[in-house]
C-alpha positions as CSV (number, residue, x, y, z in Angstrom):
1,X,41.4,74.6,5.5
2,X,40.0,72.4,3.5
3,X,43.7,72.4,1.1
4,X,44.6,70.8,4.3
5,X,42.0,67.8,3.0
6,X,44.6,68.0,0.0
7,X,48.2,68.1,1.8
8,X,48.0,65.7,3.8
9,X,47.5,62.5,1.4
10,X,49.5,64.3,-0.9
11,X,52.5,64.4,1.8
12,X,51.8,60.8,2.9
13,X,52.5,60.0,-0.7
14,X,55.5,62.4,-1.3
15,X,57.2,60.2,1.4
16,X,56.2,56.9,1.0
17,X,58.0,57.8,-2.7
18,X,60.7,59.1,-1.9
19,X,61.3,56.2,1.0
20,X,60.9,53.7,-1.9
21,X,63.4,55.3,-4.0
22,X,65.8,55.4,-0.5
23,X,65.4,51.1,0.0
24,X,65.5,50.7,-4.1
25,X,68.9,52.7,-3.4
26,X,69.9,50.4,-0.7
27,X,68.5,47.3,-2.7
28,X,70.7,48.4,-4.9
29,X,74.2,48.7,-3.9
30,X,74.3,52.8,-4.1
31,X,75.8,52.7,-0.1
32,X,77.9,49.6,-0.7
33,X,81.3,52.2,-1.2
34,X,81.5,54.7,0.2
35,X,84.7,55.5,0.1
36,X,86.2,54.1,-3.4
37,X,84.9,56.5,-5.6
38,X,87.2,59.5,-3.5
39,X,90.0,56.9,-3.7
40,X,90.0,56.8,-7.4
41,X,89.7,59.9,-8.0
42,X,93.0,61.1,-6.5
43,X,94.8,58.3,-8.0
44,X,97.3,59.1,-10.7
45,X,96.5,56.2,-14.2
46,X,96.9,59.5,-17.2
47,X,100.5,57.5,-18.3
48,X,102.8,60.0,-20.1
49,X,102.7,60.5,-23.9
50,X,105.7,58.0,-26.0
51,X,105.6,60.1,-28.8
């Protein structure tokens, strides 16, 4: 039962760090354009060889 006194604060700290990482990614613009990279993969930008 003594391990609960260690696991509860560790889980609170872990949730805090996960929340800070999520907030940092939101503020950094990570989720601004969700469809752009998917469309860029499908665009054909290969140029034929001139030789």
